[in-house]
N, C-alpha and C positions, 0 to 999 in steps of 0.2 A: 703591230704591223701585219701579222698574219692572222688576225682575228677573224677576218671574213674574206677568205679566198674566193674570188669571183667564179672560178671554174666549178667549185663545189656548189655554190649557190645556183649556178645555171643548171648543173646536173640535177639538183633537187627540184628546181622549177620545171624541168623537162619531165621528170618522173611524176610530179603533181599534175601536170597537164595531161600526161598519158592516163593517169588514174581517173581524172575528170572526164576525159573523152571515153574511156572504157565504161564508165557509169552511164553516159548518154547513150552509147551503143547498146548496153544491156537493157536500158529502159525502152529503147526503140524495138528491140527484139521481143521484149515482154509484151508490148502493145501491138504486135504485128497483126492481130486479128481484131483490134478495137476499131469500130467504125468511126471515121472522122479524125483519128489520131494523126497528127503531123509529126513526121520524123524530125529529130533535132540532131545537130552536130556541133562540135566545138571548133572554132577557128583554129587553123594550124599554128603550131608553136612558133615557127619562123615568122608567120604573119603577125601574131600577137607581139612578138619581140620587136619586129620592125616598126610597129605602131608606136613603140616607146622611144624610138630614136628621134633626135631633134633634126632640124633642117640640114645640118652639116653631116648627118649620118652617124653622129656620136651618141653615146648613151650616158645619161646622168646616173652614176652609180652610188652617189651619196648626197645628202642634203648640201646645197650650196655648190655642188659640182656642175660645171657647165651652165646650163640655163634652167635648172629646176631641181626638184627633189624627187623625181620619179624613180622608183626602184624597178628596173627592168626585169629582175629575176623573180618578182612576185606579180606576174601579170594578172589582170582581171579577165577571166575566161568568159567569152560571150557565146550564147547559144544561137546557132544559125539554123533556120528552118530550111528544109529541102523542098523541092518543087513538085515532083511528079505525084499524081494522085491515082488511086485505083477507083473502080466504080463505087465502092462504099465510102470514099473520101479518105481512106488511109493511104499515107504516102511512104510506108515502110517497105523497103525491098530487102528481103533476108540476104540475098546475095551481096548487095552493097554493104550491109551491116557486117557480114562476115569478113569482107575485105577490109573494112575499117577496123575491125577487131584485130586482124593480123597486123595492119599498119601500127596500131596502138601498141601491140605486144612488142614489135620491133623497136618502136620509140622508147619504150620502157627499158628494154634490154640495152639499147644504145646509151641511155642515161646512166645505167648501172655500170656499163663498161667504161664510160668517161670517168665516173666517180672512182672506180677501182684503179684505173690507169693513173689518174692524178694522185691518188693515195700512194701508189707504188713509187711514183716520182718523188713525192714528198718524203716518204720513208728513205728512199735511196739518198736523197740530198742530206738527210740527217744522219746517214750512216747506219741506219737500222734496216734490216731486211726482214 
């Protein structure tokens, strides 16, 4: 019954999303001086999760549930190219990348806080502190 608690799966997916986005930001910063390099970003976690919802706004959480077998907590992350280019064709903005890195760090910390809080609730409900 409690083999797959959805809150833990969502926190894990959020942490994976943050890690993937951090890798994209690091790659952008590493190529900030590369002529012709196009900056890339990951679609937001809420956006990816909302794409997994069906027309009624519900999510299929297991095979045969609702209208499909989509696992919303294992989203496929898409790389999105940004638009602005510098004279050498590079579209990386260090300031924007630093802002994305901070957002990503906050998302990762949020996922860990959700996981810890849920774990504490589970422990309390079992009578273990």
